[in-house]
C-alpha positions as CSV (number, residue, x, y, z in Angstrom):
1,M,-91.9,-0.7,-28.7
2,R,-89.3,2.4,-29.4
3,R,-91.0,6.0,-29.6
4,F,-90.5,8.2,-32.0
5,T,-89.5,12.0,-31.8
6,A,-91.8,14.1,-34.0
7,W,-88.4,15.2,-35.2
8,Q,-87.5,11.4,-36.5
9,V,-91.4,10.7,-38.4
10,L,-90.8,14.3,-40.4
11,V,-87.8,12.6,-40.9
12,L,-88.3,9.2,-41.8
13,G,-91.2,10.8,-44.3
14,L,-89.2,12.6,-46.3
15,V,-86.9,9.9,-46.6
16,L,-89.8,7.2,-48.0
17,L,-91.2,10.1,-49.8
18,G,-87.9,11.3,-51.9
19,A,-88.1,14.5,-51.0
20,P,-84.8,16.5,-51.8
21,G,-82.9,16.4,-48.9
22,G,-84.6,13.2,-47.8
23,R,-82.1,10.2,-49.7
24,G,-80.6,8.0,-47.7
25,T,-81.7,5.7,-44.4
26,F,-83.4,6.7,-41.5
27,A,-80.6,5.9,-39.3
28,E,-78.4,8.8,-41.0
29,A,-81.2,11.2,-41.1
30,E,-81.6,10.1,-37.0
31,E,-78.6,11.4,-36.7
32,K,-79.0,14.5,-38.5
33,A,-81.9,15.3,-35.9
34,P,-81.5,18.2,-33.5
35,N,-79.7,16.8,-30.2
36,P,-80.5,18.4,-26.9
37,D,-77.2,18.0,-25.4
38,E,-75.5,19.2,-27.8
39,Y,-77.6,22.7,-27.3
40,F,-77.1,22.1,-23.9
41,N,-73.6,22.0,-23.8
42,Q,-73.5,24.9,-26.5
43,G,-76.0,27.2,-24.0
44,V,-73.3,26.4,-21.2
45,E,-70.5,27.7,-23.1
46,H,-72.4,30.8,-24.5
47,F,-73.2,31.2,-20.9
48,K,-69.0,31.4,-19.6
49,R,-68.8,33.9,-22.1
50,D,-71.2,36.5,-21.3
51,E,-72.3,35.9,-24.4
52,L,-76.1,35.9,-22.5
53,N,-78.4,36.2,-26.5
54,Q,-76.5,32.9,-27.4
55,A,-76.9,31.0,-23.5
56,E,-80.6,32.4,-23.9
57,V,-81.5,30.7,-27.4
58,A,-79.4,27.5,-26.7
59,F,-81.0,26.3,-23.3
60,R,-84.1,27.3,-25.2
61,K,-83.7,24.8,-27.6
62,A,-82.8,22.4,-25.2
63,A,-86.0,22.9,-23.4
64,E,-88.2,22.9,-26.2
65,L,-86.5,19.0,-27.7
66,R,-86.9,17.7,-23.8
67,A,-89.3,19.1,-22.1
68,T,-88.3,17.0,-18.7
69,D,-84.9,18.7,-18.7
70,H,-84.8,20.6,-16.0
71,E,-81.1,21.2,-16.0
72,A,-81.3,23.4,-19.0
73,L,-84.4,24.9,-17.6
74,C,-82.4,25.9,-14.3
75,W,-79.6,27.3,-16.3
76,L,-81.7,28.9,-18.7
77,G,-83.4,31.0,-15.8
78,Y,-79.9,31.8,-14.8
79,V,-79.3,33.3,-18.0
80,L,-82.6,35.2,-17.4
81,M,-81.6,36.5,-14.1
82,K,-78.4,37.6,-15.0
83,R,-80.4,39.7,-17.6
84,E,-82.7,40.7,-15.3
85,R,-86.0,40.0,-16.9
86,V,-86.6,38.2,-13.2
87,D,-90.7,37.2,-14.0
88,E,-89.3,35.0,-16.8
89,A,-86.6,33.3,-14.8
90,I,-89.3,32.2,-12.4
91,K,-91.3,31.1,-14.9
92,A,-88.2,28.6,-15.8
93,F,-87.2,28.0,-12.1
94,Q,-90.9,26.8,-12.2
95,D,-90.5,24.5,-15.0
96,C,-87.7,23.2,-13.8
97,C,-89.3,22.1,-10.3
98,R,-92.1,20.8,-12.1
99,A,-89.9,18.4,-14.2
100,K,-88.1,17.4,-11.6
101,P,-89.8,18.1,-7.9
102,A,-86.4,16.9,-6.1
103,Y,-84.0,19.2,-7.3
104,A,-83.0,20.8,-5.2
105,L,-81.5,23.5,-6.7
106,G,-84.4,24.2,-9.0
107,H,-86.1,25.6,-5.6
108,N,-83.4,27.2,-4.5
109,N,-82.9,29.2,-7.6
110,L,-86.4,29.9,-7.7
111,G,-86.5,31.3,-4.4
112,T,-83.9,33.7,-4.8
113,A,-85.6,35.0,-8.1
114,Y,-88.8,35.6,-5.9
115,F,-86.8,37.1,-3.2
116,H,-85.5,39.8,-5.8
117,Q,-88.8,40.2,-6.6
118,Q,-89.5,41.2,-3.4
119,G,-91.8,37.5,-2.8
120,F,-90.6,36.9,0.9
121,E,-92.6,34.7,2.0
122,E,-92.7,32.4,-1.9
123,A,-88.5,32.6,-1.2
124,I,-89.0,30.7,2.4
125,R,-91.3,28.5,1.2
126,E,-88.8,27.9,-1.6
127,Y,-85.5,27.9,-0.1
128,Q,-87.5,25.5,3.0
129,R,-87.9,23.1,0.0
130,A,-84.1,23.1,-1.5
131,L,-83.3,22.3,2.4
132,A,-85.9,19.8,3.0
133,L,-85.0,17.4,-0.3
134,Q,-81.0,18.7,0.7
135,P,-80.4,19.5,4.2
136,D,-76.7,20.0,3.9
137,Y,-77.1,22.6,1.0
138,R,-75.4,25.1,2.3
139,E,-76.0,27.9,-0.2
140,A,-80.1,27.7,0.8
141,R,-79.1,28.1,4.3
142,P,-78.3,31.9,4.6
143,H,-80.8,32.7,1.6
144,L,-82.9,31.6,3.9
145,L,-81.9,33.1,6.5
146,N,-81.9,36.1,4.6
147,A,-85.3,36.1,3.2
148,Y,-86.3,36.0,7.0
């Protein structure tokens, strides 16, 4: 059985009720539904151009539409770190690690955010997790050594 998102149910209701702008088939309405991948790709492009406000909005929207999108959460953390909003970056990286616990990059980035706040024990723990998940992860090893 197919499961529908809240957005799809809303659009279907508009189509069935004949609300203004709601005429057409469900397939047409579904195609117009927000796409988290589009927001994610926009976020990456904005980030590359150092348009951090727009990147943040796009990554937040991607993560909102697909709460398990560990990559959008990780990129959101990058943006927040670059904007020196470390507390918020930590939350984004924590959410990333909850969404995909076996994501070594997420743990490495969470460790880096902790390191920037002088949370060396937490940083060490996250760098160790990253290395346990991916023993050949080159970036995590020097980060771990710096945290000691």
